[in-house]
VEXDREN-2710 file (C-alpha; in Angstrom, 1 decimal):
% VEXDREN-2710
k/r/px/py/pz
1/MET/0.4/-4.0/20.0
2/GLY/2.9/-1.6/18.3
3/GLU/5.8/-3.2/16.5
4/ALA/4.9/-6.7/17.7
5/VAL/2.3/-7.2/14.9
6/GLU/3.0/-10.5/13.2
7/ARG/4.3/-10.2/9.6
8/ARG/1.5/-12.4/8.2
9/TRP/-1.2/-10.0/9.4
10/LEU/0.5/-7.1/7.7
11/LEU/0.9/-9.1/4.5
12/VAL/-2.8/-10.2/4.5
13/CYS/-4.1/-6.7/5.4
14/GLY/-1.8/-4.8/3.0
15/GLY/-2.1/-7.3/0.2
16/SER/-5.8/-7.3/0.4
17/MET/-6.0/-3.5/0.2
18/VAL/-3.6/-3.3/-2.7
19/ALA/-5.2/-6.1/-4.7
20/SER/-8.7/-4.6/-4.2
21/THR/-7.8/-1.1/-5.3
22/LEU/-5.9/-2.4/-8.3
23/VAL/-8.8/-4.4/-9.5
24/GLY/-11.3/-1.6/-8.8
25/LEU/-9.1/1.0/-10.5
26/LEU/-8.5/-1.2/-13.5
27/ALA/-12.3/-1.9/-13.9
28/LEU/-13.0/1.9/-13.7
29/VAL/-10.3/2.8/-16.3
30/LEU/-11.3/0.1/-18.7
31/ALA/-15.0/0.8/-18.3
32/VAL/-14.5/4.6/-18.9
33/ALA/-12.3/3.9/-21.9
34/LEU/-14.8/1.5/-23.5
35/TYR/-17.7/3.8/-22.7
36/ALA/-16.0/6.7/-24.3
37/SER/-15.1/4.7/-27.5
38/SER/-18.4/2.9/-27.9
39/PRO/-20.7/4.2/-30.8
40/ILE/-23.7/4.2/-28.5
41/MET/-24.3/5.0/-24.8
42/PRO/-27.1/4.2/-22.4
43/VAL/-29.1/7.2/-21.3
44/TYR/-30.5/7.1/-17.7
45/PRO/-33.1/9.9/-17.4
46/LYS/-33.0/10.8/-13.7
47/PHE/-36.2/12.8/-13.8
48/LEU/-38.4/9.7/-14.3
49/PRO/-40.0/8.0/-11.3
50/PHE/-38.8/4.6/-12.4
51/GLY/-35.5/3.1/-13.7
52/LEU/-35.2/3.2/-17.5
53/THR/-32.4/3.3/-20.0
54/PHE/-32.3/3.6/-23.7
55/PRO/-29.4/3.8/-26.3
56/CYS/-28.4/7.0/-28.1
57/ILE/-25.4/8.3/-29.9
58/ASN/-22.4/8.4/-27.7
59/VAL/-21.1/11.9/-26.8
60/GLY/-18.4/10.6/-24.5
61/TYR/-18.2/10.2/-20.7
62/SER/-18.0/13.1/-18.3
63/PRO/-17.7/12.8/-14.5
64/ALA/-19.2/16.2/-14.2
65/TRP/-22.7/14.9/-15.1
66/GLN/-22.5/11.1/-15.2
67/TYR/-22.5/8.9/-12.1
68/ILE/-19.9/6.2/-11.7
69/SER/-22.7/3.6/-11.6
70/GLU/-23.7/4.5/-15.1
71/LEU/-20.7/2.4/-16.2
72/GLY/-22.7/-0.6/-14.9
73/MET/-25.1/-0.3/-17.8
74/GLY/-24.7/-0.9/-21.5
75/PRO/-21.5/-2.3/-23.2
76/THR/-19.4/-1.5/-20.1
77/ALA/-21.6/-3.4/-17.7
78/PRO/-19.6/-6.7/-17.6
79/ILE/-16.3/-5.0/-16.9
80/PHE/-17.6/-2.6/-14.3
81/ASN/-20.0/-4.9/-12.4
82/ALA/-17.5/-7.8/-12.3
83/GLY/-14.8/-5.4/-11.2
84/MET/-16.8/-4.1/-8.3
85/ILE/-17.8/-7.5/-7.1
86/VAL/-14.2/-8.8/-7.2
87/ALA/-12.8/-5.6/-5.6
88/GLY/-15.3/-5.8/-2.8
89/LEU/-14.5/-9.5/-2.1
90/LEU/-10.8/-8.8/-2.2
91/ALA/-11.1/-6.0/0.4
92/LEU/-12.9/-8.2/2.9
93/PRO/-9.7/-9.9/4.3
94/ALA/-8.2/-6.5/5.0
95/PHE/-10.9/-5.6/7.5
96/ALA/-11.2/-9.2/8.8
97/VAL/-7.7/-9.0/10.2
98/ALA/-7.5/-5.2/10.7
99/ARG/-7.9/-5.4/14.5
100/ARG/-4.8/-7.5/14.7
101/VAL/-2.9/-4.7/13.0
102/ILE/-4.3/-1.5/14.5
103/GLY/-5.6/-2.9/17.8
104/GLY/-8.9/-3.8/19.3
105/SER/-10.2/-0.5/20.6
106/LEU/-13.9/0.4/20.4
107/VAL/-13.1/3.0/17.7
108/ALA/-11.1/0.5/15.7
109/THR/-13.7/-2.2/16.0
110/LEU/-16.5/0.2/14.8
111/GLY/-14.3/1.3/11.9
112/VAL/-13.6/-2.4/10.9
113/LEU/-17.3/-3.2/11.0
114/LEU/-18.2/-0.2/8.9
115/GLY/-15.5/-1.2/6.5
116/LEU/-16.8/-4.7/6.2
117/ALA/-20.3/-3.3/5.5
118/GLY/-18.8/-1.0/2.9
119/CYS/-17.1/-3.9/1.2
120/LEU/-20.3/-5.9/1.0
121/CYS/-22.1/-2.9/-0.4
122/LEU/-19.5/-2.6/-3.1
123/VAL/-20.2/-6.2/-4.0
124/GLY/-23.9/-5.2/-4.1
125/VAL/-23.1/-2.4/-6.5
126/GLY/-21.9/-5.0/-9.0
127/VAL/-24.7/-7.5/-8.3
128/PHE/-27.5/-4.9/-8.5
129/PRO/-26.6/-2.5/-11.4
130/MET/-28.1/1.0/-11.6
131/SER/-31.2/0.1/-13.6
132/PRO/-31.8/-3.6/-13.9
133/ALA/-35.1/-4.3/-15.7
134/PHE/-35.9/-7.3/-13.5
135/PHE/-36.2/-5.4/-10.2
136/ILE/-39.4/-3.5/-9.3
137/THR/-37.5/-1.8/-6.4
138/ASN/-33.8/-1.4/-7.4
139/PRO/-31.5/-1.9/-4.3
140/HIS/-28.7/-0.1/-6.2
141/PRO/-29.1/3.3/-4.5
142/LEU/-29.0/1.6/-1.1
143/VAL/-25.8/-0.3/-1.6
144/SER/-24.2/2.6/-3.3
145/ILE/-24.9/4.9/-0.3
146/GLY/-23.8/2.1/2.0
147/PHE/-20.5/1.8/0.2
148/PHE/-19.6/5.5/0.3
149/SER/-21.0/6.0/3.8
150/GLY/-19.4/2.9/5.3
151/MET/-16.0/3.4/3.7
152/SER/-15.8/7.2/4.6
153/LEU/-16.7/6.6/8.2
154/SER/-14.4/3.6/8.4
155/ALA/-11.5/5.6/7.0
156/ALA/-12.0/8.3/9.6
157/LEU/-12.4/5.9/12.6
158/ILE/-9.5/3.6/11.5
159/GLY/-7.3/6.6/10.8
160/TYR/-8.0/7.9/14.3
161/ALA/-7.2/4.5/15.8
162/MET/-3.9/4.4/14.0
163/THR/-2.9/7.7/15.5
164/LYS/-3.1/6.0/18.9
165/ASN/-0.9/3.1/17.7
166/PRO/2.9/3.8/17.7
167/MET/3.4/1.8/14.5
168/PHE/1.5/4.5/12.6
169/SER/1.8/8.2/12.1
170/ARG/-0.7/11.0/12.3
171/VAL/-0.7/11.2/8.5
172/HIS/-2.9/8.1/8.5
173/GLY/-5.4/9.9/10.6
174/TRP/-5.4/13.0/8.4
175/LEU/-5.9/10.8/5.3
176/GLY/-9.0/9.2/7.0
177/ILE/-10.4/12.6/7.8
178/ALA/-9.9/13.7/4.2
179/VAL/-11.9/10.7/3.0
180/LEU/-14.7/11.5/5.4
181/ILE/-14.8/15.2/4.4
182/VAL/-15.2/14.3/0.7
183/GLY/-17.8/11.7/1.7
184/VAL/-19.8/14.3/3.6
185/ILE/-19.7/16.6/0.5
186/LEU/-21.0/13.8/-1.6
187/GLY/-23.8/13.1/0.9
188/VAL/-24.8/16.8/0.9
189/THR/-24.7/17.4/-2.8
190/GLY/-25.4/13.9/-4.3
191/ASP/-23.8/15.1/-7.5
192/PRO/-21.7/13.0/-9.9
193/LEU/-18.5/15.0/-9.5
194/PRO/-18.3/14.7/-5.7
195/GLU/-19.1/11.0/-6.2
196/TRP/-16.0/10.6/-8.3
197/ALA/-14.0/12.7/-5.8
198/ALA/-15.1/10.4/-3.0
199/ALA/-14.2/7.3/-5.0
200/VAL/-10.7/8.7/-5.8
201/ALA/-10.2/9.6/-2.1
202/ILE/-11.2/6.0/-1.0
203/ILE/-8.9/4.5/-3.6
204/ALA/-6.0/6.8/-2.6
205/TRP/-6.5/6.0/1.2
206/PHE/-6.9/2.3/0.7
207/SER/-4.0/1.8/-1.7
208/THR/-1.6/4.1/0.2
209/LEU/-2.3/2.3/3.5
210/GLY/-2.0/-1.1/1.7
211/PHE/1.4/-0.3/0.2
212/TRP/2.6/1.1/3.6
213/LEU/1.6/-2.1/5.4
214/LEU/3.3/-4.3/2.8
215/ALA/6.4/-2.2/3.1
216/LYS/6.3/-2.6/6.9
217/ALA/5.9/-6.4/6.4
218/PHE/8.9/-6.7/4.1
219/ARG/11.0/-4.7/6.5
220/LYS/10.4/-7.5/9.0
221/THR/12.2/-10.1/6.8
END
């Protein structure tokens, strides 16, 4: 495929990636800012066998001991949950046309499918908040794991496929491997700080690749 990729596919793929990351990043920043400035904060006691939150005096927000999904509770819930839903939906077109950009190899196809699954799971993170009172069995942990697992594996596989395409450089492959490594660390530890690191790695990979594809598209004009 190489340099013969049509400009429209580069625009769709790159534009989708950039729009998704901008929305997701904006939602995270606004949610953290509101969480930190609110007089109260929801507490999610992780030692209980069931989901429960209750308000207490706000002592700020710390990625060292608070999960990202805790932003989906309390006063920050509308911003965070809506942002995750929109970001997930905006990312879908990128993976829908990705094979037209990177090629249709088995590795690329598997990476695309995992990416699509990750996007749907990100939508699920917003649809099923961390501790909704109306769910007996909360699907939030499942969709959260699905997002990080799907996107980490997708980044590695797509990055590898890009190294086999003359239109891309090996840098794209190394970026994908970096996302996977951080994702593995999150899977092993399950702690909040690695979760934030994994989110930042995914955002960096997705946005960097998106802007690169857009730049490639505009060079074709």
